[in-house]
N, C-alpha and C positions, 0 to 999 in steps of 0.2 A: 440664232443661239445667243448672240451678244445682247439682244433685248431681254431674253429670259434671264441671263446671268446678271444683267444690270438690275432687273427687278428683284431678283433673289438677294443680291447684295443689299439693296435698300431695305428689304424686309428683315434680314438678319440684324442689321444695325438698329432699326427702329424698335424691334421687339426684344432686343438683348438676348438673342437665342443662345449664343455661346456661353454667356455667364450662367444661364439657367441649366444648360447641359452640363457644365463643369461642376456646378453645385450638386446635381443629382449623382454624378459619378463619384464625387468625394464621399457622399453619404453611403452609397452602395459599398465602396471600398472599406469604409469604416465599420459598417454594420454587418456586411456579408449575409444578407437575408436569404432564407431558403426560397422565398417567392419574390424574386426581384421585381417582377411586373407589378404585383400588388403593393410592394414597398414603394415603388416609384409613384404609383397613383396616390397613395396615402401621403407621401412626402410633398407632392405638388399641392394637394388639397390643404395641407397644414402650412406649408411655406407661403402659399399665395391664397389666403382665405377670401380676400376681396375679389380677386380675379375669378375664383372658382365658385363663388357664392351661388347657391341654387342649382348647381350642376348635378344632375342625376345621370344615370347610364345613357339614356336616350339623348340628353342634351350634350353629353360629352362626345357621343358618336357624331352628332350633327355638327358641333362646333369645331371638331378636330379634323374635318374633311380637308384634303389637300387643296390649296388654292388653284384656280383655273390655269395659272401660268406654268404649272408643273405638268410635264407631258405624261401621257398614260403609261409609257414604258417605265418612267422613273417612279411614278406613283405606285406601281405594282411590284416594284423591286423589293425583295425580302430584306435587302441589306442596306437600305438607305440609312445613313447615319453611321455606317460601319466602314465605308470605303475610305481610302487614304487620299487626302488632298496632297497632290504631288508638287504643288508650288503655290504658296501664298506670299504676296509681295509686300515689302515695306517701301523700297525705292525701286520697284521692278522696272525692267527694260521695256516690257510690252504692256504692262498694266500697273497703274499706280494705286490700285485699290487694295488696302490692307485687309479687307474683309473677305478675301477670296476663299478662305478655308473651306466652308461648307458648300459654297457655290461651285467650286471646282469639283467637289465630290459628285454633285449632281450632274455636272456636265460630263465628267469622265465616266460615270456609271451608265450613261446612255450608249457609250461606245465600247466599253470594255467587257469581254466575256468573263473576266475573272469575277465580276460582281454578281454573276448569275447563280453562283453556288451559295447555298445557305451555309453560314459559318458554323463550324463545329464548336468553336471556342471563342469567347469574347475576351477573356483575360486569363491567360494560362497560369500565371503566378498566383498562388494562394497565400495571401498575406494576412497575418493575424496581429493583434496588439503585441503579442509576445515576440513574434519574428521581427516585427517592425522595431520594437524596442532594442532588439539585439543587433539590428542591422546598422552597419557603420557606412556612412556615405563618404566616398573618397573625394576629397577636395583637390581639384587640379589647379596648380599655381598658374596665375595669369598676370600679365602686366596691367597697369592701370588703364591703359588705352584699350587693351583687349577686353577687360572686364566691362568697361564703359560701353564698348561697341555691342557686346552681347546683351547687356541690359537694355540698350536702345532698341535692338531688334525685338527682344521679348516684349517690351512695353508697347511696341507698335504692331504686335501680332495679336489678332483677335482671339486666339486660343489662349494666350498667356496674360493678356493685359488686365484680366480680372483677378489675378493672384495678388495677395497682399505683398507689402514690401519685403517682409522676411522670406516668404515663399519664393519671390522673384530672385532675391539675392542667393538663396540656397540652390535654386536651379542653375543660376550662373556659375556658382562655385563648382558644381559637379560636372559641368559640360567639358568634354574632352576634345582635343584637336585631331582632325582627320585630314590627311593630305592625299590627293589623287592627281594622276597625270592624264594627259590627253587620251581620250577613248576609254578610260576606266569606267566600269559600271558601278555607280554608287548604290543604286537601287534597281532591282530587276523586277519587271512586271510579273505578278503571280507569286513571288516569294513572300514569305511571312515578314511582316514589318516589325522592327524592334527599336529603331532609332529615329529621332527627329533631328534635322540638320538645319543650320543657318550658315550662309556663305560669308566667310570673312573676306575672301579675295578670289576672283575668278568667275568663270561662266559655267553653268550647268544647263544642259538641254533636256527637255522633258519629252519623251516619246510614248505613244500608245500604239500597240499592235492592232491592226484591223482584224476583227473576228472573221471576216469573210475571206480576205486575201492574204492575211498574215503580214501584210506590208507594214513597216514601221513608219508612223507619221509623227512629225515634229509638231507639238501642240503649244509649246511655250519655251521661252528662254529666260533663265534666272541669272541675276548678277549680284554684285556686292550688296550685302544687307538683306537679301531675300531669304526665305525659309521654306522648307518643304518637309513633308512626312509627319505632320503634327499628330494625326490620329493613330499612328503606329505606337505612340507612347501610351495610348489608352486601350488599344485593342490588339489582340493577336490576330490580325487580319491580313490577307494577301494584298500586296501592293497593287494599286490600280494603274500604274504607269512605270516606265523605266526612266531613270535619271542618269545621264552620262556626262562625264567631265569633258569640257571643250577647252583644251589646254590645261595648264597646271591650275589646280583648285585647292584652296585651303578652307576647311569647314570646321564648325564647332558642332558636336553631336551630344544628344541626351538620350540615354536608354530608358526603356519603359519601366523597368523595375525601380530604378532610382527615382523616377518621377512619382510613381505610386507610393514609394516609401516616404518621399517628401510630403505628399498630400496627407498621408495617414499620420505621420509624425506631427505635423503642424495642426491637424484637426484634433488629435489627442491632446496635444499641449494646450491648445486653445480652450478645450473643454475643461481641463484640469485648472487652468488659470481662472476661468469664469467661476467654477465651483468654489475655488479658494476665496474668491471675492464674495460669493453668496454666503459662505460659512462665517464671514465676519459681520454679517448683518443679522441682528437678533431675530427678525421675523422669519428668516430662512433656516436658522441653525437647528430647528427641530425636525426638519425634513429628512427622509431616508436618502441613501445614496442614489437610488433609482430616481426618486423625485427631483433631486438636485441635478442629476445628469439630464433629465428630461427638460427641465427649465433652461439649463445651460445651453442645450442644443438648439433651443427655439429662440433665444435672445438674439436680436439684431442690433448691430453696432450703429450708432448715429453720432456724427460729429457736428457741433454747432459753433459758429464763429461768435465773437464778442458782440453782444447786443441783439442776437437772434431771438425772436419770440418763439418759444417752443409750443406753448399753448396759451390761449387767450381766454380770460374770464368771460363766461357766458356762452362760449362756443360748445358745440357738441364734441364730446371726447371720444376718440377712437383708439388711443394708445396709452399704455402704461409705461412709465420711464423709471429707470434705475440709474443714479449718477455713478459713473465709473471714475472719471477724473475731472477735476475742475469744480466750479461753483455756479449755482443757479439761484437767482433772486425771485422770490414770490411776492407779488404785490396785489392789493385788492383796491377796487374803486369804492370810495365812500360817498356819502350823501351829497357833498358839495362838488362832486365830480373829480376830485383829486385822487391820486393813487398813494396808498400807504404800504410800505414794506412790512410784510408780516413774517417772513422767514428767509433764511439763507440756507441752501441745501448743498452739502458737500458729499464726498465719496461715501457710498453706502446708503444715502437717503433715496427715497423714492417718491414719486408723485404721479397723479393721473388715475389712481385706482378708484376714486369716488365716482367719477363719470362712468367708469366701466361697470362698477358694482351696483350702482343705483340708477343709472341712466339720467342722472341730473347733469346739467351743463357744467362746464369747468368752473370751479369755485374761486380760482385765482389765475392771474397771469404769471407765467414762469418765463424768465428771460436769462439767457446765458451771460454770466459776468466773466468775461475773458473766454478763452477757448474751453469748450465743454465737450466731454465725451460721455455718452450715455448708452445704456442698453435699453431696448424697447420691445414691447409685446403688443400686437394688435388685439382688438377686442375678442375675436374668435379664439385665438391661441391663448390669451389670458384666461378666458373662462375654462378652457380645456386643461391647462397645466397648473393653474393656481388654485384648483379646488381645495387641496389640503390647507391652504392659507386663508380661505374665504372668511371663516369665522373670526380669525385674528384681525384681518383687515377691516372687517365690519366693526369690530370693537374700537379700532383706531378712528374710524369715521365718527362713531358716537362721541369719542373724546374730542374730536375736532368741533363737533356741533356744540358740546357743552362749553368749550373754550370760547367759541364765537358768541354764545349767549351771554357770557360774562362780560 
């Protein structure tokens, strides 16, 4: 089992599975589609166009087969991805691998009868933009030391470390203190999960009941800085193991509803902020609200350090960029081999559209002048969502050509 778990750990880290999983859940919570399966397929195709290029139904079936190191029992489980990781470690006593979240789920699901039942509900709470807007998150007061400790645990947990700084801080703010004494059951195997826990001080033992004998088996021991129950905040799913206090234990907990409200609030706020930026750019101001929201949802944030070359003259272009904060310098190579500055781009300016609209190579080299924050669109997404602006952008290209000719 240790060899399988080790290989799974490596796979999750290399393929960035948790970040992909979390982004899908965020979009589902925000859009609440009638057909979540179809929505997820479309989301993946649009979010990762290069990785899914040329994928048809048959190719998808072939390329998404489970790897050989996953056992037959796990592969056939209806509920893979919905079980609850009952202990993922930051500075764990028995395991120092912080990527144990999904690996533990697979290991536990091989042993636990709880996972054999198909889930009736994935997320019981129905959240809408209205209910989210009306929801007030209760901030729990903490000392600087407590707040710093919680943030450290979250940043070193594979389920949370992909949140942005604001989301991470908001999660830390709403976590509440739970104290238990020796023998107290914090989580009971088979019960519906609703809280995620991180251990501030003390020891928690993780047990799984044998499906054959009913005997309770100790599978892991967690200590200071460890966390467990991550997937309970995403799914209304039965717990895969029991967690019992060994001596006095002090924990910080996060409930599912608060976490989902945080995700939706920040997603909605991010969209509004991006749309506001787009509305201040002449080329975007004629678009409908739907078109603006579509573009805002597909823009990817990219941060460049001073001196970073974002695109190089003569290279094949595969991305369109919109300057959010900072300055970019455009230079062109001339006949004598020297470079001449032709433009400086600041907030609201965009570049890279020529290569995507005409398939010509990059017309100039663009370099970050100081710290630069941009939004970007890849070629496939650009062609899909920028249709209404195509004619206007082409006119701009003609103006560039006339200017160069002069």
